[in-house]
SEZANU-713125 format. One record per residue: x, y, z of N, C-alpha, C in turn. Coordinates in pm, whole numbers, plus 50000, padded with zeros to 5 digits. Example, Ala and Ser with C-alpha at 12.3 -4.5 7.8 and 13.67 -1.06 7.14 Angstrom:
# SEZANU-713125
513194943150780512304955050780513204967050780/512854977550708513674989450714512905000350787/
# end
This chain:
# SEZANU-713125
884194582770656885474589670642886364583270525/886794590070444887644585970323888934579270391/889324566970335890504559770376891434557070248/890964562070130891634558670009892184572969943/893384572869916894224583869877895184582569778/895534590769703896574589869599897964590369681/898124600069763899314600769839899084600669988/899994594370057899814594270209901194599270270/901144607870358902364613370419902444609370569/903514604470605903574599470748904504609770817/903814617170907904524627170994904164642070942/904014649571045903624663471005904844674671066/905914670171063907114678771091907484686670973/908734692970984909074701170863908964693670737/909444680970725909444673070590908024671070560/907134666370631905794662970608905064674070558/905184686470628904534698970580905064702670456/906324703270432906934706270293906364696870194/906184684870211905734675470110904204678870082/903504681970187902064686870166901914699170064/902704708070115902774720770040902954717669893/904174709869870904484708569724903424700769662/902854691769715901754682869649900584693269607/900124702269698899184710369669899664721069554/900834725069547901304734169445901324726069314/901494713869318901694704969193900324701269150/899314704869211897834701769177897284690069244/897844683669331897404671669401896564674469521/895374669769546894544672869662894014660569731/894274650069672893594637169732894764630369812/895154637069921896254631670001895924633770157/896584627470234896484629370378897774628370450/897904635770551899024635770643898854629170784/899184618370825898994611770937900144615571040/899604622071152900464627171259900214621071382/901204612771454900954606371579900704616471697/901194628571698901134638171803899864645071794/899554653171887898314662371893898354677071825/899514678871760899924690971697900894690171586/900864695871483901954695371382903294700271450/904424697671384905624703971424906834694471458/906544681971485907534671471493908604675671596/909814676371561910934678971648910664690971744/910104702171678909844715171764908504713971839/907804704071824906724703371914907124694272027/907854684572003908274673272121909444680972202/910324687372142911574691372214911324704872257/910554706972367910184719472418910804721472564/912014714572586912664715472720913114728372737/913514733372870914024746572904915294749572800/915384759472737916414765472657916504759272526/915404752172483915574745972352915564756672236/916444755472143916634764472037917364757471926/917444763771806918074758471688919584762271696/920384753371626921794758571611922184760971468/921204762071383921424767271263920524781571249/921194790171178920514803971180919034803671134/918264811471195916714811071169916454813971012/917264822670945916954826870811917384815270715/918084806170765918424794770671917624783270715/917274782470843916454770470896914984773070874/914654773770741913264776070708913134773370571/911864772870513911564769270372912024780170280/912754777770188913124787670082912134796070014/910904787870008909664794769936908904802070040/909134800670169908454808970270909414814770375/910124823970317911114830770410910444839870505/910854841170631910274848870732911074860370759/910584871870735911394883970765911434887470917/910734881370994910394885471123911044877971248/912014868771211912654861471311913204872971413/913084867871546913514877771649914924875171686/915614863771658916834860871690917704855871576/918984856071575919884849271484919594834571474/919614828271598919334814171616917804813671681/916854806671622915434807971655915304797271793/914514803671886914034794371998913024786271952/912754774972026911884764872000910384769571957/909824778072059908444783272024908254790271900/909434797371863909254805671755909234797671619/910124787271628910204778571512908854770871501/908374766671621907014760471614905874769471551/905954781471592905014791371526905134793771388/906404792271341906684792771188905974781571122/906084769171182905524757571114903964759071115/903434763671218902024766671231901584776671126/902374787871110902064797970989902224790470862/903144782070836903054775670687901964766670682/901554758770780900434748770774899124757770750/899054767670810897774776170799897804784070653/898914790670628898914797070502898744788670381/899204776470385899084769870263897954758170274/896934761270370895844752870394895894738970399/896854735670491897194719770518896294714970623/895754722370728895204717970829894134707370805/893164710570702892214699370652892864684770616/893914686070573894744674170524895404665170646/895524671970763896304665870867895334657570966/895544645870986894874637471097895824635871205/895394642071318896364641071444896144627871509/896894625771626896694614671706896554601171647/897264599871532897154588571451898654582071425/898994570871486900184564871460900144554171367/901064555271265901294544271166901944532371234/901314521571220901954508771298902574498071189/901984499271079902404489670962902084493770837/902974492370735902734495470594902964482270516/902104478370429902154466570340901954469870204/902624466270107902504469669965901704457369912/900544460569856899724451169784900024451569635/900814440569600901264438269468900194437769356/899124431869403898074429169309897274441469269/897074449969371896374462169359897134473469325/898484472669347899444482169329899104494469427/898874490769546898604501369651899304498869784/899524508069857900084506270001898874505370104/898954496070182897944495170286898574498970430/898084509270487898724515870589897814513170715/898424505770818897414502670931897864512571051/896864517271114897244526071231896554523271360/896894529071456896534525971597895164528071635/894384535971530892934539271546892164526971492/892724516371439892104504971384891804505871242/892094518471189891724519771045893004516170953/892574511670836893534509270730893334517770619/894374526870583894314535070462895064529470344/894484533570232895234529170107895694540970034/896934538369972897444550069890898284544269773/898394552069674899174548469558900704550769580/900884560469679902374563469709902414568169853/903414564969918903724569470057904904576670074/904754588070140905924597470170906254595870304/907414590970347907884587870491908644598770537/907994606170639908654617370701908414616370860/908834605070925908584604371063909704610271140/910854615271077911964619671153912914608071188/914184611071170915184601371199915404598671358/915144607971441915374607471591913964609471654/912854604771605911584607871660911074598871773/911934588171799911454580171912912524580572024/912144587772128913014589772240913614576872306/914734574372346915344561272400915954564872518/915504559072641916324559472745917494550972747/918644553972807919934545672802919664532372862/920324522572822920154509572877921214508073003/920734513973111921744513773229920924503773326/921694496973383921234486973480920444494373594/919134490373619918474494573713917514507673698/917724512573575917004524473540915534523273553/914844512473531913484510573549913064510873683/913934507473780913444506273918913684521374002/914344529673937914584543873992913284548274045/913314554674174912094557674244911944573874213/912844580074183912694596574163912144598174027/911884610674000911184614373877912374613873770/911934607973646912814607173537912184608173410/912724616173309912104618573181913204622873081/912914619872950913754622172855913654636772799/914684642972743914644657372719913354658472612/913084649572526912044651272434910674647672477/910664644972613909374641272680909414650172817/909664661572812909994670372935908604672073005/908744670073132907544671573214907574684373285/906774694173216906764708173269905984708973406/905184698973431904564700673553905324697873686/906664691773653907494687773776908394699973790/908344705973915909114716373959910524712873989/911564717473928912924713873955913544721774060/912944732574115913454741174200913804734174335/915204737174374915674730174502915754715774483/915674709574376915974696774356917394692174318/917714680174342919034675074306918854668574175/919464672774060919164668673925920424661073869/920184649873815921294643873731921004643873583/921844648873508921744649673360922794639673303/922184631873218923134621773157923334625073020/924524628072980924814632072851925244646372832/926084648072728926684662672705926554665372566/925334662672493925094664872357924404677772343/923654680572223923234691272183921954696172260/921354687172323920104690772430920774694272555/921684687872601922314690172728922824703572748/923554708272637924174720572655923254732772657/921974728172615921054741072629920214738872757/919974726072801919134723672916920094728973050/921294725573053922054726773175922004742073214/922384750873118922394765073159921014770773191/919924765773136918534768873161918014764773305/918404753373356917854748173477918864749673579/920164753073564921104752773679920934764073779/920314774073744920074784973851918984782573938/918094773173910917024769273976917044757274067/917964747674021918094735374103919024736574220/918884727474314919694727774428921124723674395/921194711974330922374707174266922034699774146/923144701674044923154696173919924384687073896/924204674773870925244664073852925254660573700/926214665073629926104663873479927104650473456/926504640873400927404627973369927864629273242/929164629773222929764631473073930624620173029/930274613072925931104604772868932174608972780/931924617572688932824624172606932604638872589/933544648172620933424661872604933164665972474/932234673872435931904678872294932994690372260/933214691872126933914702472082932904715372081/933234725372131932244737172138932944749072088/932024755972004932344769071939931514778871999/931944791572006931054803372046929934804571938/928644808672000927524809871920927224823771892/927334828171765927154840971717925754845071725/925074845371834923734846971851923394861571890/922154864871896921804878471941920354882371874/919764892871941918394897271872918674903871744/917834901971654917724908671527916954921271544/917474931771511916984945171541915724948071456/914914957671516913644960871442914104966871302/915104972971300915664979771177915834968871065/916554957971095916834947171008915624940370979/914624937671066913364930871035912564939370942/912464952970959911804960770883912424961170731/913614961570723914514960570598914114948770518/914104936770604913754923770538912374924270485/911424931270549910074932070503909964941070376/910764952070383910464963070280911414958170150/912414951270171913374947870073913694932470072/912794925570026912824908070021914214905769966/914714912269869916094905569812917124907169910/917094916070016918114917870110918084905670201/916804900670234916524888770309917034876570230/916814875070100917264863770034918794864670009/919394875970009920904876469991921544871670118/920924876370238921364871670372921334855970377/920164850570337920044836170344921054829870255/921244835070131922194830070031923524829670097/924024840070169925274841370230925454831370325/924474829070425924514818770512924584805270457/923954802470357923974788470280925474787170243/926044795270174927394793470108928484793070211/928094801570316929154800570432929234785470495/928024779970509927974765670573928524755870464/928174757170342928704748170232930214748870232/930824760470230932324761770219932854756770346/932374757870461932894753970589932854738070589/931914732470543931874718170537932784711370430/932954719070316933874715070227935354715870278/935584727670345936774728970401937134719170509/936224715270594936394706970700936734692170650/936214688270541936424674970485937564674370389/937934685970326939014685770224940264691270271/940184700370365941474709770404941684707170552/942464698270602942814694870738943154708570814/943944717370756944464729370805943364736870851/942234737570790941074745670839940504739470967/940594724670968939994719571082940894722571215/942154721671178943124724571280943004739071346/942674748371257942524762071282941234762171373/940074756571330938864756571405939004750171546/939774738871551940154733371682940824743071772/941724750571723942354761071800941524771371855/940614775571769939604785071809938664779471924/938414765871907937464760372007938324759072133/939514754672143940374754172257940694766872333/940824776872250941054791172307939744794672362/938734793272310937364796272364937204789372498/937504775872505937494768472641938444774672751/939634779272699940574783072807940064797272842/939594804472755939144818572806937914816472892/937064807072876935774805972950935934799773068/936904789173092937124780373205938474782173271/938444789373380939744792473443940324780673527/939404772173575939814760873669940444749173570/941774746673601942444737373515941854722673525/941424719373645940964704973658939564704273580/938754714573583937464714073507937724714973357/938724722973318939124725473183939494712273126/940464706173201940904691973156939724682973122/938654682173198937624674473198936824676773050/936804690473016935854695272912936844695772779/938144690372781938894692372659938724678472581/938274679372463938024667472375939484661072344/939434647672330940764642172303940614633972182/939714639372090939554632071956939284644071839/939584641571726939594650771622938304658471609/938304671071598937034677671573936374673671444/935024671071451934254666371338933754654071349/934494645671445934094630471458932744629571525/932444639871610931084641071648930604656271622/929194657871643928764670771610929374681971683/929684693371628930274703971686929284712571747/929254716071868928124724071931928414738471949/927304746671940927404760871958926724766072083/927454772172170926764777472286927784789372361/927104798772423927874807072493927494806072644/926584797572673926104796872817926594785272887/926974775272809927284761872867928604762472972/929624767272927930804767573009930554776673138/929844788173125929694795173259928714786273354/927794780073304926894771673387927604760873447/928544755373398929394743573454930334748773569/930424761973576931364767773682930614772573814/929214771773792928394773673906928694764174025/928544770374152928984760874267928064749874282/926834749374228925804738874242926004729974129/926924730774038927044722273918928394713273930/928194700673909929364691773911929514683173788/930484683273717930854675073598931504661773654/930674651573625931144637573651931664629973536/932734625173530933334618373415933274602873448/933234598873558933274584173590932064577673529/932164567073462931204559973384930144554373487/928944554073432927884549473507927764534273516/927714528073639927724514473645926374508673664/925474516573739924024512873757923324524573828/922044522973813921194532173890920154524173978/920314525674106919454517874195918194526374233/917374523274324916134530574357916264545174381/917654548274438917764563574476918944569074431/919964562274385921224568574337921814562374215/922664570974150923484565974040924954561374097/925474550674047926744547574095927694548673968/928544557673971929544558273867930574548473878/930864540273768931814530973791932374524673666/931694518473586932304513773465931804513973342/930464516173313929954516273181928834525173155/928984534973069927824544573031927834544772893/926754541372820926874541972664925264546872623/925404561372611924244566672567924474580772503/923584583972398923684597372349922264604072384/921384597072452920164603072490920374611672621/919374620172647919644629872759918424630472847/918154618672922917094619473013917584627373139/916604631273227916984638673340916334632473456/917034631173560916564624773677916414633473802/915424633873878915304644873973914664639574097/915504630074170914874625174303914894635374414/914074633974517914114643174624915404644174703/915974631974714917404631774774918264623874693/919234629574621919894621174527921404623674524/922164614574564923634616374577924384605374503/925084609674390925944599874310927084596474412/927464583074396928424577374480929784578574404/930494589074435931854592074354933084581474402/933894580074309935114574374330935084558574343/933904552774312933724538874331934474532274210/
# end
């Protein structure tokens, strides 16, 4: 087996696939893509939890050189995005260049030879003149460092390592965190679980998500008239660029967006106590602004409880809200009988 290459790409997510395509377009063919997973896709392979979807419009969240006229929704669901990556991998003939189940453990630059030496978990060492690093900035799931988490006897898993074999039906589930993954997971699992306890450190700013099915007429138009598809993508791009510019350069626009978000919260949540818990006390933009239409309704279900007390510890069977919770991760805990001790 060849272990000497001109270029070596670490990771077969969006970035790694794009790098491979561009290398082939430039006439390079002595390269390899090392992927630790059992399938290309990166984020969209690993994050397959219930409700997983993108919060950037599908026609923008795709390669400019491989626009897809057949997106089914304005914001693409996880499986459809993964299918798109598979399509690109196959269309541009990258499968022979990808080596799966191979984790890069160490890279060392050999000054004398002018080569990178790449050591992997399979015991092999690869050499390359250049290395393109595409492992993903958040590719390593991390459980929060909460006292006692390792001793918890119930089922626990991170959102990026969802255990689909575990049935959440009629279980009491604790969700730690209210970030981008949580706002998708909570509405998806709330109807099935017996009780859902959502532990919130900081409420996110939430805007309505202008989502929906893309009609067959529009899909047919994008197939027949590619320039219309490109124009729609161009419009999306500049909308986001001007929005980002406005948020950073014009505080008045930020205040207007904040009012829109607070109005959305007030219209969505009638209960004043719950609405107070969900009202951010910091300037919009300090954290990621989230898009969802399903999150607020899910929090008002009788079996869902928003807990704002900080987590002190997790013992073998329960969480104890008390003093300290510091996590942006979103693991899910599902013990057979699980009752947080409130008010401690």
